[in-house]
C-alpha positions in Angstrom: -42.0 5.8 20.7 -41.1 4.5 24.2 -39.1 1.8 22.5 -37.0 4.4 20.8 -36.4 6.2 24.0 -34.3 3.3 25.1 -32.9 2.0 21.8 -31.5 5.2 20.4 -29.6 6.2 23.5 -28.4 2.6 23.9 -27.0 2.5 20.3 -25.4 6.0 20.7 -23.7 5.3 24.0 -22.5 1.9 22.9 -20.9 3.4 19.8 -19.2 6.0 21.9 -17.8 3.3 24.3 -16.6 1.2 21.4 -14.9 4.2 19.7 -13.1 5.2 22.9 -12.0 1.6 23.3 -10.4 1.7 19.8 -9.0 5.2 20.3 -7.4 4.7 23.7 -6.8 1.0 23.5 -5.4 0.6 20.0 -4.7 3.9 18.2 -2.9 5.3 21.2 -0.2 2.6 20.9 1.2 4.5 17.9 1.9 7.5 20.0 4.5 5.7 22.2 6.0 3.7 19.3 9.6 4.4 18.3 11.3 2.7 15.3 14.5 0.8 15.8 17.4 3.1 14.6 19.5 1.6 11.8 22.9 0.6 13.1 25.9 2.7 12.0 28.4 -0.1 11.3 31.9 0.2 9.9 32.0 -0.5 6.2 33.8 -3.8 6.8 30.9 -5.0 9.0 28.0 -3.9 6.8 28.0 -7.2 5.0 26.2 -8.5 8.1 23.0 -6.6 7.1 20.5 -8.8 5.2 20.4 -8.4 1.4 17.4 -6.7 -0.2 15.6 -6.9 -3.5 13.5 -3.8 -4.3 10.7 -5.0 -6.6 8.7 -2.6 -8.8 5.9 -3.7 -11.0 5.5 -1.4 -14.0 3.0 -1.1 -16.7 3.8 1.8 -19.1 5.6 3.6 -16.4 8.6 4.8 -18.4 8.5 8.4 -17.2 8.0 7.4 -13.6 10.9 4.9 -13.8 13.2 7.6 -15.1 12.5 9.5 -11.8 12.3 6.5 -9.4 15.3 4.3 -10.4 17.9 7.0 -9.8 16.5 7.5 -6.3 16.6 3.8 -5.7 20.1 3.5 -7.0 21.2 6.3 -4.6 20.0 4.3 -1.5 22.7 4.1 1.2 22.6 0.4 1.8 25.4 -2.1 1.3 23.7 -5.0 -0.4 20.6 -4.5 -2.5 19.3 -4.9 -6.0 16.4 -3.4 -8.0 14.1 -5.6 -9.9 11.6 -4.1 -12.4 8.8 -6.3 -13.5 7.9 -4.9 -16.9 4.3 -5.9 -17.4 3.8 -5.8 -21.2 4.7 -2.1 -21.5 4.4 -0.4 -24.9 5.8 3.0 -24.0 9.5 2.2 -24.4 10.1 0.7 -20.9 11.5 -2.5 -22.3 14.2 -0.8 -24.5 15.0 1.6 -21.7 15.7 -1.3 -19.3 17.3 -3.5 -22.0 19.9 -1.0 -23.1 20.3 0.4 -19.5 19.8 3.9 -20.8 20.1 5.2 -17.2 23.5 3.6 -16.7 22.2 1.7 -13.6 24.4 -0.6 -11.7 21.9 -2.3 -9.5 18.9 -2.5 -11.8 17.7 -5.8 -13.3 14.4 -6.6 -14.9 12.1 -9.3 -16.1 9.9 -8.8 -19.2 6.4 -10.1 -19.1 5.1 -10.8 -22.6 1.8 -12.4 -21.9 -0.6 -12.8 -18.9 -1.8 -16.2 -17.8 -5.6 -16.5 -17.9 -5.9 -17.4 -14.2 -3.7 -14.5 -12.9 -4.4 -10.7 -12.6 -1.7 -8.5 -14.0 -0.3 -6.8 -10.9 0.0 -10.0 -8.9 1.6 -11.9 -11.8 4.1 -9.0 -12.3 5.0 -9.0 -8.6 5.3 -12.8 -8.5 7.7 -12.7 -11.5 9.7 -9.9 -9.9 10.1 -11.9 -6.7 11.0 -15.0 -8.7 13.7 -12.9 -10.4 15.0 -11.5 -7.1 18.1 -13.1 -5.6 18.2 -11.4 -2.2 16.7 -12.6 1.1 14.3 -9.7 1.7 11.7 -8.3 -0.7 10.9 -4.5 -0.5 7.9 -3.5 -2.6 7.0 -0.1 -4.0 5.2 1.3 -7.0 6.6 3.2 -10.0 4.8 6.4 -9.1 6.2 6.4 -5.6 9.3 8.3 -4.4 11.3 7.4 -1.2 11.7 10.4 1.0 15.4 9.8 1.7 18.4 7.7 0.7 17.9 5.7 4.0 14.6 4.2 3.1 15.9 0.7 2.7 18.2 0.9 5.7 15.4 2.2 8.0 12.9 -0.4 6.9 15.4 -3.3 7.3 16.3 -2.1 10.8 12.8 -3.1 11.9 13.2 -6.6 10.5 14.4 -8.3 13.6 14.9 -12.0 14.0 11.3 -12.6 15.1 9.8 -10.4 12.3 8.9 -11.5 8.8 6.9 -8.5 7.6 7.5 -4.7 8.0 4.6 -2.4 7.2 5.7 1.0 5.9 3.8 4.3 5.4 3.1 5.9 2.0 1.3 9.2 2.1 0.1 11.0 -1.0 1.7 14.3 -2.1 -0.1 17.5 -1.4 -2.2 19.3 -4.0 -4.5 22.2 -3.4 -7.9 20.6 -3.9 -10.7 19.2 -1.9 -10.3 15.8 -3.4 -6.6 15.7 -2.5 -7.4 16.7 1.1 -9.9 13.9 1.4 -7.5 11.4 -0.2 -4.7 12.3 2.2 -7.1 12.1 5.2 -8.4 8.7 4.1 -4.9 7.5 3.6 -3.9 8.8 7.0 -6.9 7.0 8.7 -6.1 3.8 6.9 -2.5 4.0 8.1 -3.5 4.7 11.7 -5.6 1.6 11.6 -3.2 -1.0 10.1 -0.2 0.4 11.9 -2.0 0.5 15.3 -3.6 -2.9 14.9 -0.2 -4.4 14.1 1.2 -2.9 17.3 -1.8 -4.4 19.1 -0.7 -7.8 17.7 -3.7 -7.9 15.3 -2.0 -7.2 11.9 -4.5 -7.4 9.0 -3.0 -5.5 6.0 -0.2 -3.5 4.5 0.2 -1.3 1.4 2.2 -2.4 -1.6 3.6 1.1 -2.0 5.8 0.5 1.0 5.9 -3.1 2.2 8.7 -5.5 3.2 8.8 -9.2 3.8 11.1 -12.2 3.7 11.2 -13.8 0.3 10.9 -17.2 1.9 7.6 -16.1 3.5 6.2 -15.4 0.0 6.9 -18.9 -1.2 6.0 -20.7 2.0 2.5 -19.1 2.0 2.1 -19.8 -1.7 2.2 -16.1 -2.6 -1.1 -14.9 -4.1 -2.4 -18.4 -4.9 -5.6 -18.1 -2.8 -6.7 -14.8 -4.5 -4.7 -14.7 -7.8 -7.9 -13.9 -9.7 -8.8 -10.8 -7.8 -7.5 -7.4 -9.0 -6.7 -6.2 -5.5 -5.0 -7.9 -2.6 -1.4 -8.2 -3.7 -0.6 -6.3 -0.5 -3.4 -6.5 2.1 -4.6 -10.0 1.4 -1.1 -11.3 1.4 -0.3 -9.7 4.7 -3.7 -10.8 6.1 -2.8 -14.4 5.3 0.9 -14.4 6.1 0.8 -12.4 9.3 0.4 -13.6 12.9 0.5 -12.0 16.3 4.2 -11.9 16.5 5.8 -11.7 13.0 4.9 -8.1 11.9 6.7 -4.9 12.6 5.9 -1.3 11.5 8.1 1.5 10.3 7.0 5.1 10.6 10.2 7.0 10.5 10.0 10.0 8.0 13.2 8.6 6.3 11.3 5.5 5.3 8.1 7.1 3.8 7.4 6.7 0.1 5.4 9.6 -1.4 2.7 8.6 -3.9 0.9 10.5 -6.7 -2.8 10.7 -5.9 -5.7 10.4 -8.3 -6.7 13.6 -10.0 -10.5 13.0 -10.5 -13.3 11.8 -8.3 -14.1 9.0 -10.8 -10.6 7.6 -10.8 -10.4 7.7 -7.0 -13.8 6.0 -6.6 -12.6 3.2 -8.9 -9.4 2.8 -6.9 -11.2 2.7 -3.6 -13.8 0.1 -4.9 -10.9 -2.1 -5.9 -9.1 -1.7 -2.6 -12.2 -2.2 -0.4 -13.7 -5.1 -2.3 -11.1 -7.5 -1.1 -12.0 -6.9 2.5 -14.5 -9.6 2.2 -11.6 -12.1 2.1 -10.0 -10.9 5.3 -9.9 -13.3 8.4 -13.2 -13.3 10.3 -11.5 -11.6 13.3 -10.4 -8.7 11.1 -13.8 -8.3 9.4 -15.5 -8.1 12.8 -13.0 -5.7 14.4 -12.9 -3.4 11.3 -16.7 -3.6 11.0 -17.2 -2.5 14.6 -14.7 0.3 14.1 -16.5 1.6 11.0 -20.0 1.1 12.3 -19.3 2.8 15.7 -17.7 5.8 14.0 -20.6 6.2 11.6 -23.1 5.9 14.4 -21.4 8.5 16.5 -21.9 11.0 13.8 -25.3 9.9 12.4 -27.0 9.1 15.8 -26.0 12.4 17.5 -29.0 14.4 16.4 -31.6 11.5 16.8 -30.2 10.9 20.3 -30.2 14.6 21.0 -33.9 15.0 20.3 -35.2 11.7 21.7 -36.3 13.1 25.1 -36.4 9.9 27.2 -38.8 9.9 30.1 -36.6 7.6 32.1 -33.7 10.1 32.4 -33.2 12.2 35.4 -30.0 14.3 35.8 -28.1 14.5 39.1 -29.2 17.5 41.1 -25.8 19.1 40.9 -25.9 19.2 37.1 -29.5 20.5 36.7 -30.5 23.9 35.5 -31.8 26.0 38.4 -35.6 25.7 38.6 -36.2 29.4 38.9 -34.6 30.1 35.6 -37.1 27.8 33.9 -40.0 29.1 35.9 -39.2 32.7 35.1 -39.2 31.8 31.4 -42.2 29.4 31.5 -40.0 26.4 30.4 -40.9 23.9 33.1 -42.0 21.3 30.5 -38.5 21.4 29.0 -36.5 20.7 32.1 -35.8 17.0 31.4 -35.3 17.8 27.8 -32.6 20.4 28.4 -30.7 18.1 30.8 -30.7 15.3 28.3 -29.6 17.6 25.5 -26.7 18.8 27.6 -25.7 15.2 28.4 -25.7 14.1 24.7 -23.8 17.2 23.7 -21.2 16.6 26.3 -20.7 12.9 25.5 -20.4 13.6 21.8 -17.9 16.4 22.0 -15.9 14.5 24.7 -15.5 11.6 22.2 -14.7 14.0 19.4 -12.1 15.9 21.5 -10.4 12.6 22.6 -10.4 11.4 19.0 -9.0 14.7 17.8 -6.2 14.7 20.3 -5.1 11.2 19.6 -5.2 11.5 15.9 -3.4 14.9 16.0 -0.6 13.3 18.0 -0.5 10.3 15.6 -0.4 12.8 12.7 2.7 14.3 14.3 4.2 10.9 14.6 3.7 10.4 10.9 5.4 13.6 10.0 2.2 15.7 9.8 0.9 14.5 6.5 -2.5 16.2 7.1 -3.6 19.4 8.8 -4.3 18.5 12.4 -6.7 21.4 13.0 -9.0 20.1 10.2 -9.3 16.6 11.6 -12.9 17.1 13.0 -14.1 18.4 9.7 -12.6 15.6 7.6 -13.6 13.1 10.3 -17.2 14.0 9.6 -16.7 13.6 5.9 -15.0 10.3 6.6 -18.2 9.0 8.2 -19.9 9.7 4.9 -17.1 7.8 3.2 -17.8 4.8 5.5 -21.5 4.9 4.7 -21.1 5.2 0.9 -18.2 2.8 0.3 -19.5 0.4 2.9 -22.8 0.0 1.0 -20.9 -0.2 -2.3 -18.5 -2.9 -0.9 -21.4 -5.0 0.5 -23.1 -5.2 -2.9 -19.9 -5.5 -5.0 -18.5 -8.8 -6.3 -14.7 -8.6 -6.0 -14.3 -10.7 -9.2 -16.2 -8.1 -11.3 -14.1 -5.1 -10.2 -12.2 -3.5 -13.0 -8.8 -1.9 -12.8 -9.8 1.3 -14.5 
């Protein structure tokens, strides 16, 4: 037991320190970040803005395309096109696009009739869409996403300065009144905090295909999805993980540049989706696997080790005199044997809630930066559930073969 008197506190305090380092050293960078404002140029000078191809991969997404394409057509940007990669759809998508039933002026499409045996569907569709594209910058989104404003393209492009090749956008899920939806939105918020903040710290490791921009040349120079074409996931995060470096990634958090997504409706569908997303993490760079592993492990330990550390009662601990409970109070209540115990319990409680308070404040301010996509006052509650998410999906990911993950 003496061994645990040292080990448990050491693990707990180490996790607290690691967490505070991430919160104050990395996550806090998002609080002071401001996007570059799009330039308001005279119409005659707008031709200087880079050209953009918005690429949408679609498999039986006719109804979603009928809603999305008009929003894309209405974008206030001087030089862009919309490329729909129709992935073997059988719901009328091909005829809708072929006969241009929406009367679109900027929409073009590529029809995929069959899938090569060595390629997964989404990656092949995106590749064919990029191959069809004629503009210098690729902007990706999904058919079930909706840009929040007509300035989505313009705001994303404004972040693509001369030194940047990739822009990471934000895509929250729409609100629904259910516990699953709340957890999905909180997990999405946490993921966004991580990849956006790490990018600001010059350690970019992923992006999301629902709102992702990069130079078309970068796609071909890095051989696209060649290194992971057989995996279901990774058309966004694995590509960014391979193509990014310390200097070539920017972020865009302006509310005008968000794309709202439709969340999963059932726990089963969400679990399947998360298994697919998380399974490709094994293919990240070693640096990213270590940094993300430390982040997840320390967060989990802060929650799970609190009670064991609380009750460990180490005999080596002695509180400073100024912080101790007056002896007469213990004597009067015959609690002399619990003096050390009470001091230790108060220390652990203070350290835990200090960490939780700092985390809450930083995340609440980050939430405000991201247009308040979750309820800030509920952050501690969902943060506790998020620790369970780390535990469950962490174990699932460790014992899952990415090549055996199914789409549905």
